[in-house]
py3Dmol code that shows the C-alpha trace and the ligand (Angstrom):
import py3Dmol

protein = """\
ATOM      1  CA  MET A   1      91.508  97.556  85.571  1.00  0.00           C
ATOM      2  CA  SER A   2      93.512  94.686  86.971  1.00  0.00           C
ATOM      3  CA  VAL A   3      96.551  92.462  86.505  1.00  0.00           C
ATOM      4  CA  LEU A   4      95.653  88.896  85.574  1.00  0.00           C
ATOM      5  CA  VAL A   5      98.067  85.986  86.166  1.00  0.00           C
ATOM      6  CA  PHE A   6      97.571  82.440  84.955  1.00  0.00           C
ATOM      7  CA  ALA A   7      98.582  80.079  87.787  1.00  0.00           C
ATOM      8  CA  ASP A   8      99.234  76.753  86.104  1.00  0.00           C
ATOM      9  CA  SER A   9      98.815  73.418  87.881  1.00  0.00           C
ATOM     10  CA  THR A  10      99.508  69.693  87.263  1.00  0.00           C
ATOM     11  CA  ASP A  11      97.090  67.159  88.664  1.00  0.00           C
ATOM     12  CA  GLY A  12      95.455  69.981  90.646  1.00  0.00           C
ATOM     13  CA  LYS A  13      98.718  71.059  92.354  1.00  0.00           C
ATOM     14  CA  PHE A  14     100.303  74.430  91.557  1.00  0.00           C
ATOM     15  CA  LYS A  15     103.640  74.407  89.885  1.00  0.00           C
ATOM     16  CA  LYS A  16     106.421  76.449  91.505  1.00  0.00           C
ATOM     17  CA  THR A  17     106.284  78.768  88.541  1.00  0.00           C
ATOM     18  CA  ALA A  18     102.641  79.496  89.356  1.00  0.00           C
ATOM     19  CA  LEU A  19     103.647  80.818  92.750  1.00  0.00           C
ATOM     20  CA  GLU A  20     106.383  82.938  91.098  1.00  0.00           C
ATOM     21  CA  VAL A  21     103.939  84.292  88.522  1.00  0.00           C
ATOM     22  CA  VAL A  22     101.515  85.334  91.276  1.00  0.00           C
ATOM     23  CA  SER A  23     104.300  86.959  93.262  1.00  0.00           C
ATOM     24  CA  TYR A  24     105.336  88.900  90.175  1.00  0.00           C
ATOM     25  CA  GLY A  25     101.769  89.823  89.309  1.00  0.00           C
ATOM     26  CA  LYS A  26     101.297  91.235  92.842  1.00  0.00           C
ATOM     27  CA  LYS A  27     104.348  93.475  92.363  1.00  0.00           C
ATOM     28  CA  VAL A  28     103.071  94.767  89.034  1.00  0.00           C
ATOM     29  CA  ALA A  29      99.562  95.322  90.453  1.00  0.00           C
ATOM     30  CA  GLU A  30     101.039  97.410  93.311  1.00  0.00           C
ATOM     31  CA  GLN A  31     103.079  99.452  90.818  1.00  0.00           C
ATOM     32  CA  LEU A  32      99.965 100.114  88.755  1.00  0.00           C
ATOM     33  CA  GLY A  33      97.716 100.629  91.796  1.00  0.00           C
ATOM     34  CA  VAL A  34      95.233  97.894  90.626  1.00  0.00           C
ATOM     35  CA  LYS A  35      93.982  94.581  91.946  1.00  0.00           C
ATOM     36  CA  LEU A  36      95.639  91.259  91.251  1.00  0.00           C
ATOM     37  CA  VAL A  37      93.386  88.466  89.849  1.00  0.00           C
ATOM     38  CA  ALA A  38      94.677  84.917  89.420  1.00  0.00           C
ATOM     39  CA  LEU A  39      93.099  82.438  87.044  1.00  0.00           C
ATOM     40  CA  THR A  40      93.321  78.694  87.802  1.00  0.00           C
ATOM     41  CA  ILE A  41      92.204  75.687  85.742  1.00  0.00           C
ATOM     42  CA  ASN A  42      91.264  72.539  87.618  1.00  0.00           C
ATOM     43  CA  ALA A  43      93.367  73.443  90.680  1.00  0.00           C
ATOM     44  CA  SER A  44      92.478  71.608  93.863  1.00  0.00           C
ATOM     45  CA  ASP A  45      93.252  74.331  96.440  1.00  0.00           C
ATOM     46  CA  ALA A  46      93.146  77.717  94.670  1.00  0.00           C
ATOM     47  CA  SER A  47      93.083  79.563  98.002  1.00  0.00           C
ATOM     48  CA  GLU A  48      96.791  78.786  98.316  1.00  0.00           C
ATOM     49  CA  LEU A  49      97.354  81.748  96.054  1.00  0.00           C
ATOM     50  CA  TYR A  50      96.195  84.226  98.729  1.00  0.00           C
ATOM     51  CA  THR A  51      99.629  83.640 100.405  1.00  0.00           C
ATOM     52  CA  TYR A  52     101.341  85.239  97.411  1.00  0.00           C
ATOM     53  CA  GLY A  53      99.052  88.226  97.002  1.00  0.00           C
ATOM     54  CA  ALA A  54      96.109  87.111  94.792  1.00  0.00           C
ATOM     55  CA  GLU A  55      93.118  89.083  96.045  1.00  0.00           C
ATOM     56  CA  ARG A  56      90.680  87.350  93.719  1.00  0.00           C
ATOM     57  CA  VAL A  57      91.058  83.911  92.290  1.00  0.00           C
ATOM     58  CA  LEU A  58      88.962  82.757  89.324  1.00  0.00           C
ATOM     59  CA  THR A  59      88.548  79.013  89.353  1.00  0.00           C
ATOM     60  CA  VAL A  60      87.729  77.082  86.232  1.00  0.00           C
ATOM     61  CA  SER A  61      86.633  73.498  86.775  1.00  0.00           C
ATOM     62  CA  ASN A  62      86.150  71.710  83.470  1.00  0.00           C
ATOM     63  CA  ASP A  63      87.019  68.146  82.555  1.00  0.00           C
ATOM     64  CA  SER A  64      87.573  69.036  78.934  1.00  0.00           C
ATOM     65  CA  LEU A  65      90.520  71.107  80.128  1.00  0.00           C
ATOM     66  CA  SER A  66      92.168  68.296  82.061  1.00  0.00           C
ATOM     67  CA  THR A  67      95.001  68.007  79.541  1.00  0.00           C
ATOM     68  CA  PHE A  68      96.849  71.095  78.249  1.00  0.00           C
ATOM     69  CA  ASN A  69      95.703  72.445  74.933  1.00  0.00           C
ATOM     70  CA  ALA A  70      97.316  75.769  74.037  1.00  0.00           C
ATOM     71  CA  LYS A  71      94.429  77.203  71.958  1.00  0.00           C
ATOM     72  CA  GLU A  72      91.761  76.226  74.435  1.00  0.00           C
ATOM     73  CA  TYR A  73      93.654  77.443  77.486  1.00  0.00           C
ATOM     74  CA  ALA A  74      94.505  80.686  75.633  1.00  0.00           C
ATOM     75  CA  GLY A  75      90.790  81.091  74.925  1.00  0.00           C
ATOM     76  CA  VAL A  76      89.983  80.762  78.597  1.00  0.00           C
ATOM     77  CA  ILE A  77      92.735  83.218  79.644  1.00  0.00           C
ATOM     78  CA  THR A  78      91.529  85.689  77.022  1.00  0.00           C
ATOM     79  CA  GLN A  79      87.923  85.495  78.351  1.00  0.00           C
ATOM     80  CA  ALA A  80      89.122  86.041  81.916  1.00  0.00           C
ATOM     81  CA  ALA A  81      91.308  88.961  80.901  1.00  0.00           C
ATOM     82  CA  THR A  82      88.415  90.612  79.095  1.00  0.00           C
ATOM     83  CA  LYS A  83      86.012  90.003  82.007  1.00  0.00           C
ATOM     84  CA  GLU A  84      88.527  91.513  84.462  1.00  0.00           C
ATOM     85  CA  SER A  85      89.542  94.373  82.150  1.00  0.00           C
ATOM     86  CA  ALA A  86      93.098  93.217  82.678  1.00  0.00           C
ATOM     87  CA  THR A  87      95.758  95.508  81.198  1.00  0.00           C
ATOM     88  CA  VAL A  88      98.678  93.232  82.098  1.00  0.00           C
ATOM     89  CA  ILE A  89      98.485  89.432  81.772  1.00  0.00           C
ATOM     90  CA  VAL A  90     101.319  87.333  83.182  1.00  0.00           C
ATOM     91  CA  VAL A  91     102.023  83.730  82.112  1.00  0.00           C
ATOM     92  CA  ASP A  92     105.082  81.505  82.999  1.00  0.00           C
ATOM     93  CA  SER A  93     107.734  80.566  80.532  1.00  0.00           C
ATOM     94  CA  SER A  94     107.351  76.804  80.725  1.00  0.00           C
ATOM     95  CA  ILE A  95     106.998  75.001  77.417  1.00  0.00           C
ATOM     96  CA  ASP A  96     103.210  75.307  77.816  1.00  0.00           C
ATOM     97  CA  GLY A  97     103.520  79.011  78.718  1.00  0.00           C
ATOM     98  CA  LEU A  98     105.648  79.659  75.639  1.00  0.00           C
ATOM     99  CA  TYR A  99     102.780  78.281  73.514  1.00  0.00           C
ATOM    100  CA  LEU A 100     100.122  80.113  75.437  1.00  0.00           C
ATOM    101  CA  SER A 101     101.408  83.651  75.719  1.00  0.00           C
ATOM    102  CA  PRO A 102     101.613  84.596  72.013  1.00  0.00           C
ATOM    103  CA  LEU A 103      98.136  83.163  71.458  1.00  0.00           C
ATOM    104  CA  VAL A 104      96.743  85.223  74.285  1.00  0.00           C
ATOM    105  CA  ALA A 105      98.574  88.305  72.946  1.00  0.00           C
ATOM    106  CA  ILE A 106      97.033  87.747  69.453  1.00  0.00           C
ATOM    107  CA  ASN A 107      93.570  87.285  70.949  1.00  0.00           C
ATOM    108  CA  LEU A 108      93.839  90.530  72.945  1.00  0.00           C
ATOM    109  CA  GLU A 109      95.838  92.446  70.357  1.00  0.00           C
ATOM    110  CA  ALA A 110      98.444  92.956  73.097  1.00  0.00           C
ATOM    111  CA  GLY A 111     102.151  93.501  73.010  1.00  0.00           C
ATOM    112  CA  TYR A 112     104.087  90.430  74.258  1.00  0.00           C
ATOM    113  CA  ALA A 113     107.391  90.445  76.129  1.00  0.00           C
ATOM    114  CA  SER A 114     108.823  86.955  76.494  1.00  0.00           C
ATOM    115  CA  ASN A 115     111.624  85.933  78.900  1.00  0.00           C
ATOM    116  CA  THR A 116     110.967  88.806  81.209  1.00  0.00           C
ATOM    117  CA  VAL A 117     113.210  88.662  84.295  1.00  0.00           C
ATOM    118  CA  ALA A 118     112.205  91.620  86.510  1.00  0.00           C
ATOM    119  CA  ALA A 119     109.340  93.839  87.577  1.00  0.00           C
ATOM    120  CA  PRO A 120     108.806  96.816  85.256  1.00  0.00           C
ATOM    121  CA  SER A 121     111.489  99.511  85.759  1.00  0.00           C
ATOM    122  CA  SER A 122     108.790 101.996  84.705  1.00  0.00           C
ATOM    123  CA  THR A 123     105.035 101.694  84.169  1.00  0.00           C
ATOM    124  CA  SER A 124     104.889 104.764  81.907  1.00  0.00           C
ATOM    125  CA  PRO A 125     106.269 103.937  79.441  1.00  0.00           C
ATOM    126  CA  PHE A 126     105.794 100.238  80.462  1.00  0.00           C
ATOM    127  CA  THR A 127     109.369  98.946  80.430  1.00  0.00           C
ATOM    128  CA  VAL A 128     110.511  95.433  81.276  1.00  0.00           C
ATOM    129  CA  LYS A 129     113.905  93.729  81.389  1.00  0.00           C
ATOM    130  CA  ARG A 130     114.248  90.592  79.313  1.00  0.00           C
ATOM    131  CA  LYS A 131     116.879  87.960  78.584  1.00  0.00           C
ATOM    132  CA  ALA A 132     118.247  88.180  75.077  1.00  0.00           C
ATOM    133  CA  PHE A 133     120.591  86.191  72.808  1.00  0.00           C
ATOM    134  CA  SER A 134     120.163  82.897  74.639  1.00  0.00           C
ATOM    135  CA  ASN A 135     120.691  84.497  78.077  1.00  0.00           C
ATOM    136  CA  LYS A 136     123.926  86.228  77.011  1.00  0.00           C
ATOM    137  CA  ALA A 137     122.512  89.739  77.297  1.00  0.00           C
ATOM    138  CA  PHE A 138     119.546  91.709  78.670  1.00  0.00           C
ATOM    139  CA  SER A 139     117.286  94.089  76.849  1.00  0.00           C
ATOM    140  CA  ASN A 140     114.957  96.751  78.160  1.00  0.00           C
ATOM    141  CA  THR A 141     111.705  96.538  76.209  1.00  0.00           C
ATOM    142  CA  VAL A 142     108.932  99.135  76.107  1.00  0.00           C
ATOM    143  CA  ILE A 143     105.472  97.663  75.552  1.00  0.00           C
ATOM    144  CA  SER A 144     103.372 100.450  74.085  1.00  0.00           C
ATOM    145  CA  THR A 145     100.040  98.661  73.496  1.00  0.00           C
ATOM    146  CA  ASP A 146      97.133  99.159  75.934  1.00  0.00           C
ATOM    147  CA  LYS A 147      97.180  95.486  76.881  1.00  0.00           C
ATOM    148  CA  LYS A 148     100.404  93.739  77.694  1.00  0.00           C
ATOM    149  CA  VAL A 149     101.283  90.051  77.955  1.00  0.00           C
ATOM    150  CA  ILE A 150     104.382  89.156  79.941  1.00  0.00           C
ATOM    151  CA  GLY A 151     106.138  85.786  79.796  1.00  0.00           C
ATOM    152  CA  LEU A 152     107.963  85.508  83.131  1.00  0.00           C
ATOM    153  CA  ALA A 153     111.264  83.594  82.955  1.00  0.00           C
ATOM    154  CA  LYS A 154     111.527  80.823  85.533  1.00  0.00           C
ATOM    155  CA  ASN A 155     113.531  81.459  88.697  1.00  0.00           C
ATOM    156  CA  SER A 156     114.010  85.124  87.859  1.00  0.00           C
ATOM    157  CA  PHE A 157     111.684  87.102  90.155  1.00  0.00           C
ATOM    158  CA  GLY A 158     111.431  84.425  92.842  1.00  0.00           C
ATOM    159  CA  ILE A 159     108.516  83.366  95.138  1.00  0.00           C
ATOM    160  CA  HIS A 160     107.538  85.955  97.661  1.00  0.00           C
ATOM    161  CA  GLU A 161     104.878  85.625 100.377  1.00  0.00           C
ATOM    162  CA  ASN A 162     102.470  88.505 100.558  1.00  0.00           C
ATOM    163  CA  VAL A 163      99.478  87.223 102.462  1.00  0.00           C
ATOM    164  CA  VAL A 164      96.091  88.772 101.613  1.00  0.00           C
ATOM    165  CA  SER A 165      92.543  87.807 102.470  1.00  0.00           C
ATOM    166  CA  GLY A 166      91.328  86.737  99.074  1.00  0.00           C
ATOM    167  CA  SER A 167      88.159  85.333  97.564  1.00  0.00           C
ATOM    168  CA  LEU A 168      87.417  82.515  95.224  1.00  0.00           C
ATOM    169  CA  GLU A 169      84.998  82.885  92.321  1.00  0.00           C
ATOM    170  CA  SER A 170      83.934  80.148  89.937  1.00  0.00           C
ATOM    171  CA  PHE A 171      84.463  81.191  86.374  1.00  0.00           C
ATOM    172  CA  GLU A 172      82.371  79.517  83.697  1.00  0.00           C
ATOM    173  CA  ALA A 173      84.574  79.912  80.606  1.00  0.00           C
ATOM    174  CA  GLU A 174      83.418  78.808  77.193  1.00  0.00           C
ATOM    175  CA  VAL A 175      85.884  76.196  75.869  1.00  0.00           C
ATOM    176  CA  ILE A 176      86.277  76.803  72.167  1.00  0.00           C
ATOM    177  CA  ALA A 177      87.403  73.434  70.780  1.00  0.00           C
ATOM    178  CA  SER A 178      90.682  73.700  68.901  1.00  0.00           C
ATOM    179  CA  GLY A 179      90.185  70.474  66.842  1.00  0.00           C
ATOM    180  CA  VAL A 180      93.203  68.923  68.485  1.00  0.00           C
ATOM    181  CA  LYS A 181      92.752  66.424  71.274  1.00  0.00           C
ATOM    182  CA  SER A 182      95.312  64.458  73.285  1.00  0.00           C
ATOM    183  CA  GLU A 183      94.685  60.732  73.037  1.00  0.00           C
ATOM    184  CA  SER A 184      96.909  59.910  75.979  1.00  0.00           C
ATOM    185  CA  VAL A 185      99.483  61.547  78.226  1.00  0.00           C
ATOM    186  CA  GLU A 186     102.499  59.772  79.607  1.00  0.00           C
ATOM    187  CA  ARG A 187     104.023  61.432  82.673  1.00  0.00           C
ATOM    188  CA  VAL A 188     107.264  60.607  84.400  1.00  0.00           C
ATOM    189  CA  THR A 189     106.333  59.632  87.960  1.00  0.00           C
ATOM    190  CA  GLY A 190     108.369  59.275  91.116  1.00  0.00           C
ATOM    191  CA  LYS A 191     111.087  61.571  89.781  1.00  0.00           C
ATOM    192  CA  VAL A 192     111.884  65.250  90.154  1.00  0.00           C
ATOM    193  CA  THR A 193     111.115  66.884  86.807  1.00  0.00           C
ATOM    194  CA  ILE A 194     113.604  69.218  85.047  1.00  0.00           C
ATOM    195  CA  ALA A 195     110.972  71.983  85.077  1.00  0.00           C
ATOM    196  CA  ASP A 196     110.453  71.840  88.888  1.00  0.00           C
ATOM    197  CA  ALA A 197     113.985  70.938  89.971  1.00  0.00           C
ATOM    198  CA  ASP A 198     116.192  73.226  92.062  1.00  0.00           C
ATOM    199  CA  THR A 199     119.140  71.040  91.137  1.00  0.00           C
ATOM    200  CA  VAL A 200     119.796  69.266  87.847  1.00  0.00           C
ATOM    201  CA  VAL A 201     122.448  66.577  87.378  1.00  0.00           C
ATOM    202  CA  SER A 202     123.226  66.368  83.615  1.00  0.00           C
ATOM    203  CA  ALA A 203     125.566  64.085  81.728  1.00  0.00           C
ATOM    204  CA  GLY A 204     126.945  63.882  78.221  1.00  0.00           C
ATOM    205  CA  ARG A 205     128.733  61.665  75.801  1.00  0.00           C
ATOM    206  CA  GLY A 206     131.734  61.596  78.126  1.00  0.00           C
ATOM    207  CA  LEU A 207     129.816  58.916  80.072  1.00  0.00           C
ATOM    208  CA  LYS A 208     130.571  56.483  77.211  1.00  0.00           C
ATOM    209  CA  GLY A 209     127.316  54.534  77.304  1.00  0.00           C
ATOM    210  CA  PRO A 210     123.910  54.120  78.877  1.00  0.00           C
ATOM    211  CA  GLU A 211     125.152  51.455  81.265  1.00  0.00           C
ATOM    212  CA  ASN A 212     127.092  54.119  83.136  1.00  0.00           C
ATOM    213  CA  TRP A 213     124.116  56.237  84.193  1.00  0.00           C
ATOM    214  CA  GLY A 214     123.724  54.436  87.526  1.00  0.00           C
ATOM    215  CA  MET A 215     126.086  56.903  89.191  1.00  0.00           C
ATOM    216  CA  ILE A 216     124.316  59.925  87.627  1.00  0.00           C
ATOM    217  CA  GLU A 217     120.981  58.717  88.978  1.00  0.00           C
ATOM    218  CA  GLU A 218     122.517  58.010  92.377  1.00  0.00           C
ATOM    219  CA  LEU A 219     124.059  61.476  92.519  1.00  0.00           C
ATOM    220  CA  ALA A 220     120.690  62.967  91.545  1.00  0.00           C
ATOM    221  CA  ALA A 221     118.930  60.909  94.219  1.00  0.00           C
ATOM    222  CA  VAL A 222     121.349  62.065  96.931  1.00  0.00           C
ATOM    223  CA  LEU A 223     120.824  65.695  95.918  1.00  0.00           C
ATOM    224  CA  GLY A 224     117.031  65.414  95.303  1.00  0.00           C
ATOM    225  CA  ALA A 225     117.785  66.506  91.733  1.00  0.00           C
ATOM    226  CA  ALA A 226     116.406  65.854  88.285  1.00  0.00           C
ATOM    227  CA  THR A 227     118.478  64.056  85.677  1.00  0.00           C
ATOM    228  CA  ALA A 228     119.218  65.610  82.314  1.00  0.00           C
ATOM    229  CA  CYS A 229     121.462  64.948  79.308  1.00  0.00           C
ATOM    230  CA  SER A 230     123.002  66.489  76.207  1.00  0.00           C
ATOM    231  CA  LYS A 231     121.334  66.088  72.807  1.00  0.00           C
ATOM    232  CA  PRO A 232     123.577  63.319  71.398  1.00  0.00           C
ATOM    233  CA  VAL A 233     122.925  61.239  74.478  1.00  0.00           C
ATOM    234  CA  SER A 234     119.153  61.236  73.811  1.00  0.00           C
ATOM    235  CA  ASP A 235     119.708  60.922  70.061  1.00  0.00           C
ATOM    236  CA  LEU A 236     121.719  57.804  70.695  1.00  0.00           C
ATOM    237  CA  GLY A 237     118.870  56.439  72.809  1.00  0.00           C
ATOM    238  CA  TRP A 238     121.025  56.281  75.970  1.00  0.00           C
ATOM    239  CA  ARG A 239     118.456  58.451  77.812  1.00  0.00           C
ATOM    240  CA  PRO A 240     114.832  59.441  77.130  1.00  0.00           C
ATOM    241  CA  HIS A 241     114.222  62.497  74.925  1.00  0.00           C
ATOM    242  CA  GLY A 242     112.464  64.209  77.831  1.00  0.00           C
ATOM    243  CA  GLU A 243     115.913  64.600  79.436  1.00  0.00           C
ATOM    244  CA  HIS A 244     117.542  66.454  76.522  1.00  0.00           C
ATOM    245  CA  VAL A 245     118.349  70.050  77.568  1.00  0.00           C
ATOM    246  CA  GLY A 246     119.654  72.887  75.446  1.00  0.00           C
ATOM    247  CA  GLN A 247     118.577  75.143  72.629  1.00  0.00           C
ATOM    248  CA  THR A 248     116.516  72.404  70.987  1.00  0.00           C
ATOM    249  CA  GLY A 249     115.620  70.630  74.191  1.00  0.00           C
ATOM    250  CA  LYS A 250     114.206  71.717  77.495  1.00  0.00           C
ATOM    251  CA  PRO A 251     115.381  75.005  79.080  1.00  0.00           C
ATOM    252  CA  VAL A 252     116.864  74.723  82.547  1.00  0.00           C
ATOM    253  CA  ALA A 253     116.766  77.538  85.073  1.00  0.00           C
ATOM    254  CA  SER A 254     117.760  75.631  88.214  1.00  0.00           C
ATOM    255  CA  ASN A 255     119.647  76.969  91.193  1.00  0.00           C
ATOM    256  CA  LEU A 256     122.407  74.361  90.627  1.00  0.00           C
ATOM    257  CA  TYR A 257     123.323  72.622  87.356  1.00  0.00           C
ATOM    258  CA  ILE A 258     125.989  69.909  87.431  1.00  0.00           C
ATOM    259  CA  ALA A 259     127.326  69.045  83.978  1.00  0.00           C
ATOM    260  CA  ILE A 260     129.303  65.787  83.749  1.00  0.00           C
ATOM    261  CA  GLY A 261     131.205  64.779  80.605  1.00  0.00           C
ATOM    262  CA  ILE A 262     129.524  67.496  78.560  1.00  0.00           C
ATOM    263  CA  SER A 263     131.724  69.662  76.282  1.00  0.00           C
ATOM    264  CA  GLY A 264     129.667  72.849  76.587  1.00  0.00           C
ATOM    265  CA  ALA A 265     128.722  73.412  72.964  1.00  0.00           C
ATOM    266  CA  ILE A 266     126.895  76.711  72.335  1.00  0.00           C
ATOM    267  CA  GLN A 267     123.613  74.917  71.686  1.00  0.00           C
ATOM    268  CA  HIS A 268     123.829  73.181  75.051  1.00  0.00           C
ATOM    269  CA  LEU A 269     124.762  76.393  76.956  1.00  0.00           C
ATOM    270  CA  ALA A 270     121.902  78.249  75.298  1.00  0.00           C
ATOM    271  CA  GLY A 271     119.416  76.151  77.223  1.00  0.00           C
ATOM    272  CA  ILE A 272     121.099  76.103  80.604  1.00  0.00           C
ATOM    273  CA  ASN A 273     122.586  79.605  80.916  1.00  0.00           C
ATOM    274  CA  ALA A 274     119.750  80.753  83.129  1.00  0.00           C
ATOM    275  CA  SER A 275     120.842  78.328  85.835  1.00  0.00           C
ATOM    276  CA  LYS A 276     122.308  80.149  88.766  1.00  0.00           C
ATOM    277  CA  VAL A 277     125.376  78.055  89.715  1.00  0.00           C
ATOM    278  CA  LYS A 278     127.044  75.787  87.153  1.00  0.00           C
ATOM    279  CA  VAL A 279     129.476  72.998  88.158  1.00  0.00           C
ATOM    280  CA  VAL A 280     131.389  71.203  85.445  1.00  0.00           C
ATOM    281  CA  ILE A 281     133.235  67.896  85.607  1.00  0.00           C
ATOM    282  CA  ASN A 282     135.310  67.148  82.553  1.00  0.00           C
ATOM    283  CA  THR A 283     138.629  65.473  81.764  1.00  0.00           C
ATOM    284  CA  ASP A 284     139.592  68.135  79.210  1.00  0.00           C
ATOM    285  CA  PRO A 285     140.786  71.424  80.803  1.00  0.00           C
ATOM    286  CA  GLU A 286     140.162  73.106  77.433  1.00  0.00           C
ATOM    287  CA  ALA A 287     136.411  72.076  77.317  1.00  0.00           C
ATOM    288  CA  PRO A 288     134.387  75.191  76.460  1.00  0.00           C
ATOM    289  CA  PHE A 289     132.047  74.514  79.376  1.00  0.00           C
ATOM    290  CA  PHE A 290     134.722  75.652  81.854  1.00  0.00           C
ATOM    291  CA  LYS A 291     134.355  79.249  80.547  1.00  0.00           C
ATOM    292  CA  ALA A 292     130.681  79.224  81.569  1.00  0.00           C
ATOM    293  CA  ALA A 293     131.243  77.384  84.860  1.00  0.00           C
ATOM    294  CA  ASP A 294     131.166  78.829  88.412  1.00  0.00           C
ATOM    295  CA  TYR A 295     133.048  75.764  89.682  1.00  0.00           C
ATOM    296  CA  GLY A 296     135.008  73.282  87.648  1.00  0.00           C
ATOM    297  CA  VAL A 297     136.656  69.921  88.305  1.00  0.00           C
ATOM    298  CA  VAL A 298     139.182  68.697  85.769  1.00  0.00           C
ATOM    299  CA  GLY A 299     138.922  64.986  86.212  1.00  0.00           C
ATOM    300  CA  ASP A 300     137.488  61.670  85.139  1.00  0.00           C
ATOM    301  CA  ALA A 301     133.791  61.424  85.865  1.00  0.00           C
ATOM    302  CA  PHE A 302     134.248  57.733  86.766  1.00  0.00           C
ATOM    303  CA  GLU A 303     136.564  58.750  89.640  1.00  0.00           C
ATOM    304  CA  VAL A 304     135.036  62.102  90.668  1.00  0.00           C
ATOM    305  CA  VAL A 305     131.346  61.226  90.730  1.00  0.00           C
ATOM    306  CA  PRO A 306     131.564  58.154  93.030  1.00  0.00           C
ATOM    307  CA  LYS A 307     133.697  60.210  95.432  1.00  0.00           C
ATOM    308  CA  LEU A 308     131.217  63.081  95.282  1.00  0.00           C
ATOM    309  CA  ILE A 309     128.369  60.701  96.121  1.00  0.00           C
ATOM    310  CA  GLU A 310     130.342  59.247  99.014  1.00  0.00           C
ATOM    311  CA  LYS A 311     131.133  62.671 100.455  1.00  0.00           C
ATOM    312  CA  LEU A 312     127.589  63.921 100.009  1.00  0.00           C
ATOM    313  CA  LYS A 313     126.182  60.826 101.745  1.00  0.00           C
ATOM    314  CA  ALA A 314     128.600  61.276 104.615  1.00  0.00           C
ATOM    315  CA  PHE A 315     127.721  64.991 104.824  1.00  0.00           C
ATOM    316  CA  LYS A 316     123.980  64.196 104.930  1.00  0.00           C
ATOM    317  CA  ALA A 317     124.438  61.507 107.509  1.00  0.00           C
ATOM    318  CA  ALA A 318     126.507  63.824 109.822  1.00  0.00           C
TER     319      ALA A 318
END
"""
ligand_1 = """\
53
FAD
P 130.817 65.712 73.258
O 130.931 66.945 72.455
O 131.315 64.486 72.624
O 131.552 65.974 74.598
C 131.872 65.000 75.591
C 132.699 65.656 76.647
O 132.959 64.698 77.651
C 134.088 66.142 76.202
O 134.196 67.545 76.585
C 135.036 65.293 76.896
O 136.263 65.996 77.263
C 134.279 64.848 78.059
N 134.714 63.580 78.650
C 135.094 62.444 77.990
N 135.316 61.447 78.850
C 135.174 61.962 80.112
C 135.220 61.397 81.401
N 135.572 60.123 81.612
N 134.916 62.222 82.455
C 134.520 63.514 82.275
N 134.467 64.094 81.078
C 134.726 63.315 79.966
N 123.350 69.806 72.121
C 122.712 69.842 73.351
O 123.262 69.337 74.361
N 121.490 70.393 73.435
C 120.853 70.967 72.390
O 119.717 71.454 72.525
C 121.515 70.935 71.115
N 120.916 71.504 70.062
C 121.567 71.533 68.858
C 121.004 72.168 67.749
C 121.736 72.238 66.555
C 121.079 72.896 65.384
C 122.975 71.627 66.410
C 123.731 71.744 65.148
C 123.569 71.012 67.533
C 122.876 70.966 68.752
N 123.377 70.275 69.854
C 122.755 70.354 71.047
C 124.681 69.494 69.734
C 125.880 70.223 70.211
O 126.439 71.036 69.155
C 126.948 69.277 70.713
O 127.316 68.402 69.659
C 126.535 68.458 71.935
O 126.028 69.302 72.950
C 127.704 67.680 72.433
O 127.268 66.805 73.443
P 128.297 66.237 74.577
O 128.879 67.452 75.196
O 127.518 65.264 75.390
O 129.324 65.415 73.702
"""
view = py3Dmol.view(width=600, height=400)
view.addModel(protein, "pdb")
view.setStyle({"model": 0}, {"cartoon": {"style": "trace"}})
view.addModel(ligand_1, "xyz")
view.setStyle({"model": 1}, {"stick": {}})
view.zoomTo()
view.show()
């Protein structure tokens, strides 16, 4: 028996969520008294995972898996889980992870708990805490199947060092072609991505037009943050669709989320509620976002943001 985690990577480099998933898997393996096995696909230095508690690391090197394909990746994870007699399989809750986990659960006839935020409160019955109702509540869920798939919510358990002397093992998985192939992949380069960002600077229709995003990008650059926007802003073509966050856009679970000129509609909040500290800048003191904010500035973005940039630059220089 074992716990298997899928440690996802981009261009061979582990994502932060991969290290969190391994940290979480280690905790669950300790609770169950079994070994932790990590699975990697085309990662360049899989031994990095020993630092977070992976005793054995299965490495798959296969050019046909160089771009993400949910069915093919799920097939590989399923084979690894079967080989390792894994009873618990942990996958992150990135967009890719949200596609993968249910497929793995179907393949293994396992129960699936998405949006899990904590280590099991009990292993018998196996009970996990999950986010519910767009992060407005928590539920305690019992998974009663023999095999269990857990989708770990980003930035919930954290990354914990737990150094072990591990071993690498090449894993020859059969890739069962899904019939769907990516023709090309366009990646944003030279920018912090929303998925990996600790800080996100997001702006809405209050910015009036795309020509005013210079100060948003400058603020993000000073903070080492990713830029994001509300849905109408990307619908209007002011910003790329990849920046749209919310219920129908990307989920954000950053440590700091700065919302500028965004009203705080329920569909926007649904996607960013998991962020730890929310700062809102809005001219309207009645804007709904202030109810969800940890810190609020009632003021004009065109006055507040340049001053904020100035102060942050001075702070960094000091
Ligand atoms: P507005 O509602 O126009 O708000 C602009 C805000 O800027 C106002 O609060 C205003 O007071 C403030 N403002 C104006 N001028 C300034 C200034 N100079 N300085 C500072 N503040 C200023 N929306 C999303 O964002 N993400 C989603 O995923 C999403 N999914 C949706 C799904 C469905 C099915 C539906 C129906 C809607 C969805 N929406 C989503 C849209 C959502 O309901 C809101 O319409 C949208 O979030 C509003 O965007 P906004 O806050 O940028 O614009």
